[in-house]
MARBA-3410 file (N, C-alpha, C, O; in Angstrom, 1 decimal):
153
121.7,115.4,152.6,121.6,113.9,151.9,122.1,113.1,152.8,122.9,113.5,153.6 ~ 121.7,112.2,152.8,122.2,111.1,153.3,123.6,109.9,152.2,123.6,110.1,150.9 ~ 124.4,109.1,152.7,124.9,108.9,151.6,124.6,107.8,151.1,125.4,107.2,150.3 ~ 123.3,107.1,151.5,122.6,106.3,150.8,121.6,106.7,149.6,121.2,106.0,148.7 ~ 121.3,108.1,149.7,120.5,108.6,148.9,121.4,109.0,147.9,121.1,108.8,146.7
122.7,109.5,148.2,123.2,109.6,146.7,124.0,108.7,146.2,124.5,109.0,145.1 ~ 124.3,107.3,147.0,124.5,106.2,146.1,123.5,106.1,145.3,123.7,106.2,144.0 ~ 122.4,106.0,145.8,121.3,105.7,144.5,121.0,106.5,143.2,120.3,106.1,142.2 ~ 121.7,107.8,143.5,121.2,108.7,142.8,122.3,108.1,141.6,122.1,107.7,140.4 ~ 123.5,108.1,142.2,124.9,107.9,141.2,124.6,106.3,140.4,125.0,106.1,139.3
123.9,105.5,141.0,124.0,104.1,140.2,122.5,104.3,139.1,122.3,103.4,138.3 ~ 121.6,105.6,139.3,120.4,105.8,138.5,121.3,106.8,137.3,121.0,106.9,136.1 ~ 121.9,107.2,137.7,122.6,108.0,136.7,123.5,107.4,136.1,123.5,108.0,135.0 ~ 124.4,106.3,136.2,125.2,105.3,135.5,124.5,104.0,134.6,124.9,103.3,133.7 ~ 123.4,104.2,135.3,122.2,103.6,134.3,122.1,104.0,133.2,122.3,103.4,132.2
121.6,105.2,133.3,121.2,105.9,132.1,122.3,106.3,131.1,122.3,106.5,129.9 ~ 123.2,106.4,132.1,124.9,106.6,130.9,124.9,105.4,130.1,125.6,105.6,129.0 ~ 124.5,104.5,130.2,124.6,103.2,129.9,124.3,103.1,128.3,125.0,102.8,127.4 ~ 123.0,103.5,128.3,121.9,103.3,127.5,122.7,104.7,126.2,123.2,105.8,126.5 ~ 122.6,104.3,124.9,123.4,105.0,123.9,122.4,105.7,123.3,121.3,105.4,122.8
123.0,107.0,123.6,122.0,108.0,122.7,122.3,108.1,121.6,123.5,107.7,121.2 ~ 121.2,108.7,120.4,121.6,108.9,119.1,122.3,110.4,118.9,122.3,111.3,119.7 ~ 122.8,110.4,117.9,123.4,111.9,117.7,122.5,112.5,117.0,121.6,111.9,116.6 ~ 122.7,113.9,116.7,121.6,114.7,115.8,122.0,114.0,114.6,123.2,113.6,114.3 ~ 120.7,113.9,113.9,120.8,113.4,112.1,120.3,112.3,112.2,119.6,112.0,111.2
120.3,111.1,113.3,120.4,110.0,112.9,118.9,109.8,113.5,118.5,108.6,113.7 ~ 118.3,110.5,113.7,116.6,109.7,113.7,116.4,109.3,115.2,117.3,109.3,116.1 ~ 115.1,109.0,115.5,114.3,108.2,117.2,113.8,107.2,116.9,113.3,106.9,115.8 ~ 113.8,106.6,117.7,113.3,105.3,117.9,112.1,105.5,119.6,112.4,106.1,120.6 ~ 111.2,105.1,119.4,110.5,105.0,120.6,109.7,103.7,121.2,109.9,102.8,120.4
109.1,103.5,122.0,107.9,102.5,122.2,106.5,103.0,122.4,106.3,103.8,123.3 ~ 105.7,102.6,121.5,104.5,103.3,121.5,103.6,103.0,122.3,104.2,102.1,123.0 ~ 102.2,103.1,122.7,101.6,102.6,123.7,101.0,101.3,123.2,100.6,100.3,123.9 ~ 100.9,101.4,122.0,100.2,100.1,121.7,101.4,98.8,121.6,101.1,97.7,121.3 ~ 102.1,99.1,121.7,103.2,97.9,121.9,104.4,97.9,120.8,105.6,97.5,121.0
104.0,98.6,119.7,104.8,98.9,118.6,105.7,99.8,118.9,105.7,100.3,120.1 ~ 106.8,100.1,117.8,108.2,101.4,118.1,107.4,102.0,117.1,106.9,101.4,116.2 ~ 107.5,103.1,117.3,107.5,104.2,116.3,109.4,104.6,116.0,110.4,104.3,116.7 ~ 109.3,105.2,114.6,110.5,105.6,114.4,110.3,107.1,113.5,109.3,107.3,112.7 ~ 111.2,108.0,113.7,111.0,109.4,112.8,112.6,110.1,112.6,113.4,110.4,113.5
112.7,110.3,111.3,114.0,111.2,111.2,113.2,112.5,110.3,112.1,112.5,109.8 ~ 114.3,113.6,110.2,114.2,114.4,109.3,114.9,114.3,107.6,116.1,114.1,107.3 ~ 114.2,114.5,107.1,114.8,113.9,105.5,114.4,115.1,104.4,113.4,115.8,104.5 ~ 115.3,115.1,103.5,115.0,116.2,102.5,113.9,115.7,101.6,113.8,114.6,101.0 ~ 113.0,116.8,101.4,111.9,116.9,100.4,112.1,117.3,99.2,113.2,118.0,99.0
111.3,117.0,98.1,111.3,117.4,96.5,111.3,118.9,96.7,112.0,119.5,95.9 ~ 110.3,119.6,97.7,110.4,121.2,97.9,111.7,122.0,98.2,111.9,123.2,98.0 ~ 112.7,120.9,98.8,114.3,121.9,99.2,113.9,122.2,100.3,114.2,123.3,100.6 ~ 113.2,121.4,101.0,112.8,121.6,102.4,113.0,120.2,103.3,112.8,119.1,102.7 ~ 113.3,120.4,104.9,113.4,119.2,105.5,112.3,118.8,106.3,111.9,119.7,107.1
111.4,117.4,106.3,110.3,117.6,107.3,110.8,116.2,107.8,111.6,115.5,107.3 ~ 109.7,116.1,109.2,110.2,114.7,109.6,109.2,113.5,109.2,108.0,113.5,109.3 ~ 109.7,113.0,109.1,109.0,111.5,108.4,109.2,110.6,109.5,110.3,110.4,110.0 ~ 107.4,109.7,109.8,107.3,109.1,111.1,106.7,107.7,110.2,105.9,107.8,109.2 ~ 107.2,106.4,110.9,106.9,105.0,110.9,106.9,104.3,112.2,107.3,104.6,113.3
106.4,103.1,111.7,106.0,102.5,112.9,106.2,100.8,112.6,105.8,100.3,111.5 ~ 106.7,100.3,113.4,106.9,98.4,113.2,106.7,97.5,114.3,106.6,98.1,115.3 ~ 106.6,96.4,114.3,106.3,95.5,115.4,107.3,95.2,116.9,107.1,94.9,118.1 ~ 108.3,95.6,116.0,109.5,95.1,117.1,110.4,96.5,116.8,110.2,97.4,116.0 ~ 111.6,96.2,117.8,112.1,97.4,117.5,113.3,97.1,116.7,113.7,98.1,116.2
114.1,96.1,116.5,114.8,95.7,115.4,114.4,95.8,113.6,115.1,95.6,112.6 ~ 113.0,96.2,113.5,112.5,96.0,112.3,112.5,97.9,112.3,113.0,98.6,111.4 ~ 111.9,98.3,113.6,112.3,99.7,112.9,113.2,100.5,113.0,113.1,101.7,112.7 ~ 114.1,99.9,113.6,115.8,100.1,113.6,116.0,100.2,112.1,116.3,101.2,111.5 ~ 115.7,98.8,111.5,116.1,98.8,110.2,115.5,99.8,109.1,116.1,100.1,108.1
114.3,100.1,109.4,113.5,100.9,108.6,114.0,102.6,108.7,114.2,103.5,107.9 ~ 114.0,102.5,110.1,115.3,104.3,110.3,116.3,104.4,109.3,116.4,105.4,108.6 ~ 117.2,103.3,109.2,118.4,103.1,108.9,118.1,103.1,107.4,119.0,103.5,106.7 ~ 117.0,102.8,106.9,117.2,102.8,105.4,116.7,104.1,105.1,116.6,104.3,103.9 ~ 116.2,105.1,105.9,115.4,106.3,105.5,116.7,107.0,105.4,117.1,107.5,104.3
117.2,107.1,106.6,118.4,108.0,107.0,119.4,107.8,106.0,120.2,108.7,105.8 ~ 119.4,106.4,105.3,120.3,106.0,104.0,120.0,106.7,103.0,120.7,107.5,102.3 ~ 118.9,106.4,103.0,118.6,107.6,101.4,118.6,108.7,101.6,119.2,109.3,100.7 ~ 117.9,109.6,102.8,118.5,110.5,102.6,119.7,111.5,103.1,119.8,112.7,103.3 ~ 120.8,110.5,103.2,122.1,110.6,103.0,122.9,110.7,101.5,123.9,111.4,101.1
122.1,109.8,100.9,122.2,109.9,99.7,121.4,110.8,98.3,121.4,110.7,97.1 ~ 120.9,111.5,99.1,120.3,113.0,98.5,118.9,112.4,97.8,118.2,113.2,97.2 ~ 118.6,111.3,97.9,117.1,110.9,97.6,115.7,112.0,98.3,115.2,111.8,99.4 ~ 115.4,112.7,97.6,114.2,113.0,98.6,113.1,112.4,98.9,112.7,111.5,98.2 ~ 112.3,112.7,100.0,110.6,112.2,100.2,109.9,113.2,99.1,110.4,114.3,98.6
108.5,112.6,98.7,107.6,113.4,98.1,107.1,114.5,98.9,106.8,114.3,100.0 ~ 107.0,115.3,98.4,105.7,116.7,99.0,104.6,116.0,99.3,104.6,115.0,98.7 ~ 103.7,116.1,100.2,102.5,115.7,100.1,101.6,116.1,99.2,100.8,115.4,98.7 ~ 101.7,117.4,98.8,100.2,117.4,97.8,100.5,117.4,96.1,99.7,117.9,95.2 ~ 102.0,116.8,95.9,102.6,116.4,94.5,101.5,115.1,94.3,101.0,114.2,95.0
101.2,115.4,92.9,100.5,114.6,91.8,101.7,113.8,91.8,102.8,114.2,92.1 ~ 101.3,112.3,91.4,102.5,111.3,90.5,103.1,112.1,89.3,104.4,111.8,89.2 ~ 102.7,112.7,88.5,102.9,113.3,86.9,103.5,114.3,87.6,104.6,114.4,86.9 ~ 103.6,115.1,88.6,104.2,116.2,88.8,105.6,115.2,89.3,106.6,115.0,88.6 ~ 105.6,114.9,90.2,106.9,113.8,90.9,107.6,113.1,89.8,108.8,113.2,89.7
106.9,112.3,88.8,107.7,111.8,87.8,108.5,112.9,86.9,109.7,112.7,86.6 ~ 107.9,113.9,86.6,109.0,114.8,86.0,109.8,115.3,86.7,110.9,115.6,86.1 ~ 109.8,115.8,88.3,110.6,116.0,88.8,111.7,114.9,88.8,112.8,115.3,88.5 ~ 111.4,113.7,89.0,112.6,112.3,88.8,113.2,112.1,87.7,114.2,111.4,87.7 ~ 112.8,112.6,86.5,113.2,112.5,85.5,113.9,113.3,85.1,114.8,112.9,84.3
113.9,114.7,85.6,114.7,115.8,85.2,116.1,115.9,86.2,117.3,116.0,85.8 ~ 115.6,115.6,87.6,116.3,116.2,88.6,117.5,114.5,88.6,118.7,114.3,88.9 ~ 116.7,113.8,88.4,117.5,112.6,89.2,118.1,111.7,88.1,119.3,111.4,87.9 ~ 116.9,111.2,87.1,117.5,110.1,86.0,118.3,111.1,85.1,119.4,110.7,84.5 ~ 117.8,112.5,84.8,118.8,112.8,83.4,120.3,113.0,84.3,121.3,112.5,83.8
120.5,113.7,85.5,122.0,113.7,86.2,122.9,112.0,86.2,124.0,111.6,85.8 ~ 122.2,111.6,86.5,123.1,110.0,87.0,122.7,109.0,85.8,123.3,108.0,85.9 ~ 121.9,109.0,84.6,121.8,107.8,83.8,122.5,108.5,82.3,122.7,109.6,82.0 ~ 122.8,107.2,81.8,123.1,107.7,80.5,122.1,108.1,79.1,121.4,107.2,78.8 ~ 122.0,109.0,78.6,120.9,109.4,77.3,119.8,108.4,77.0,118.7,108.8,77.1
120.2,107.1,76.6,119.6,106.4,76.3,118.6,105.8,77.1,117.5,105.4,76.7 ~ 119.0,105.5,78.7,118.0,105.2,79.4,117.6,106.2,79.9,116.8,106.2,80.9 ~ 117.8,107.2,79.3,116.6,108.4,80.2,115.6,108.6,79.1,114.4,108.8,79.5 ~ 116.0,108.5,77.9,115.1,108.5,76.8,113.9,107.1,77.2,112.7,107.3,77.2 ~ 114.3,105.8,77.4,113.7,104.9,77.6,112.3,105.2,78.7,111.1,105.0,78.6
113.3,105.7,79.8,112.3,105.8,81.1,111.0,107.2,80.8,109.8,107.3,81.3 ~ 111.7,108.0,80.0,110.8,109.0,79.5,110.1,108.7,78.9,109.1,109.2,79.4 ~ 109.7,108.0,77.8,109.1,107.1,77.0,107.6,106.2,78.0,106.4,106.2,77.8 ~ 108.2,105.6,78.9,107.6,105.0,79.4,106.4,105.6,80.4,105.3,105.1,80.6 ~ 107.3,107.0,81.1,106.6,107.4,82.2,105.5,108.6,81.1,104.8,109.4,81.8
105.3,108.7,79.8,104.9,109.7,79.0,104.1,109.1,78.8,103.0,109.5,79.2 ~ 104.0,107.7,78.1,103.0,107.2,77.7,102.1,106.3,78.5,100.9,106.2,78.4 ~ 102.9,105.5,79.5,101.8,104.6,80.5,101.6,105.1,81.8,100.5,105.1,82.5 ~ 102.9,105.7,82.3,102.5,105.8,84.0,102.0,107.4,84.2,101.8,107.7,85.4 ~ 101.9,108.2,83.4,101.2,109.7,83.8,99.8,109.4,82.9,98.9,110.1,83.2
99.6,108.7,82.1,98.3,108.8,81.8,97.6,107.7,82.7,96.4,108.0,82.6 ~ 97.8,106.8,83.4,97.3,105.7,84.3,97.3,106.2,85.6,96.2,106.2,86.0 ~ 98.2,106.6,86.4,98.2,107.3,87.8,98.4,108.8,88.0,98.2,109.6,89.0 ~ 98.9,109.1,87.0,99.3,110.7,87.2,98.5,111.7,87.8,99.1,112.5,88.5 ~ 97.1,111.7,87.7,96.1,112.5,88.3,96.0,112.1,90.1,95.1,112.5,90.9
96.9,111.5,90.4,96.7,110.6,91.8,97.4,111.4,92.7,98.5,111.8,92.3 ~ 97.1,111.8,94.0,98.4,112.3,94.8,99.0,111.4,95.7,98.7,110.6,96.5 ~ 100.3,111.9,95.1,101.3,111.0,96.0,101.3,110.4,96.9,101.7,109.2,96.8 ~ 100.9,111.0,98.2,100.5,110.7,99.4,99.2,109.8,99.4,99.0,109.3,100.5 ~ 98.5,109.6,98.6,97.7,108.8,98.9,97.7,107.7,98.0,96.6,107.1,98.1
98.4,107.3,97.3,99.0,106.0,95.7,99.1,105.1,97.5,99.6,105.3,98.6 ~ 98.3,103.9,96.7,98.5,102.7,97.5,99.1,101.8,96.8,99.1,102.2,95.6 ~ 99.6,100.9,97.1,99.6,99.2,96.6,98.7,98.6,95.6,99.0,97.9,94.6 ~ 97.3,99.1,96.1,95.9,98.6,95.4,96.1,99.5,94.2,96.0,98.8,93.1 ~ 96.4,100.7,94.0,96.2,101.6,92.9,97.1,100.9,91.9,96.6,100.6,90.8
98.5,100.6,92.0,99.4,100.2,91.6,99.1,98.8,90.8,99.3,98.9,89.6 ~ 98.7,97.9,91.1,98.3,96.4,91.3,97.1,96.5,90.0,97.1,95.7,89.1 ~ 96.0,98.0,90.2,94.8,98.0,89.3,95.5,98.4,88.1,95.2,97.9,87.0 ~ 96.4,99.2,88.3,96.9,99.9,87.2,97.9,98.7,86.3,97.6,98.5,85.1 ~ 98.6,98.2,86.7,99.4,96.9,86.2,98.4,96.1,85.3,98.5,96.1,84.1
97.3,95.5,86.1,96.3,94.4,85.6,96.0,95.1,84.3,96.5,94.6,83.3 ~ 95.2,96.5,84.2,94.7,97.2,83.5,95.5,97.3,82.3,95.1,96.9,81.2 ~ 96.6,97.7,82.6,97.6,97.9,81.6,98.4,96.7,80.8,99.3,97.1,80.0 ~ 98.1,95.0,81.1,98.0,94.0,80.9,97.4,93.7,79.6,97.9,93.6,78.5 ~ 96.1,93.7,80.1,94.9,93.7,79.4,94.2,94.3,78.3,93.3,93.9,77.5
94.9,95.9,78.3,94.9,96.5,76.8,95.6,96.1,76.1,96.6,95.5,76.5 ~ 95.3,96.2,74.5,96.1,96.2,73.6,96.8,97.5,73.0,96.4,98.3,72.2 ~ 98.4,97.5,73.7,98.9,98.5,73.7,99.0,98.9,72.4,98.8,100.1,72.4 ~ 99.2,98.4,71.2,99.5,98.6,69.6,97.9,99.6,69.1,97.7,100.5,68.3 ~ 97.1,98.8,70.1,95.6,99.9,69.3,95.7,100.9,70.1,95.6,101.9,69.4
95.8,101.2,71.5,96.1,102.1,72.5,96.9,103.5,71.8,96.5,104.6,71.5 ~ 97.9,103.0,71.9,98.7,104.2,71.3,98.9,104.6,69.6,99.6,105.4,69.1 ~ 97.9,103.5,69.1,97.9,103.9,67.4,99.3,103.2,66.7,99.5,103.4,65.5
END
């Protein structure tokens, strides 16, 4: 190996060393073939396991922000929903495990009433992984148009 080959290799190594690597648990960001940036991180699920959650954004900065938010929520102990849960199952879990532990009893009582009377009858059968913003908008519009006193007696 000549001296010039050695100097080229060490320069390449130095260039790679200057690039900061993420530590374990911080997630990943990469450039996709379509020009967008992908991100992924392992986060806790409602089933008590960990799963890799992926997403994408138009710019590296947006991907970094979304990844940071995903990791921050995981660090706070907020689990992502399991794929097979319905909205009703998740809301029941959320009320019992998150709200009851972190909120006052009167707050829990109010949340429980809204979930039982409105959310579960309207959206409870929908799979959580397939719930869209359109579903929620339709539910809100339908709820505004119905007379709530007649609906609940």
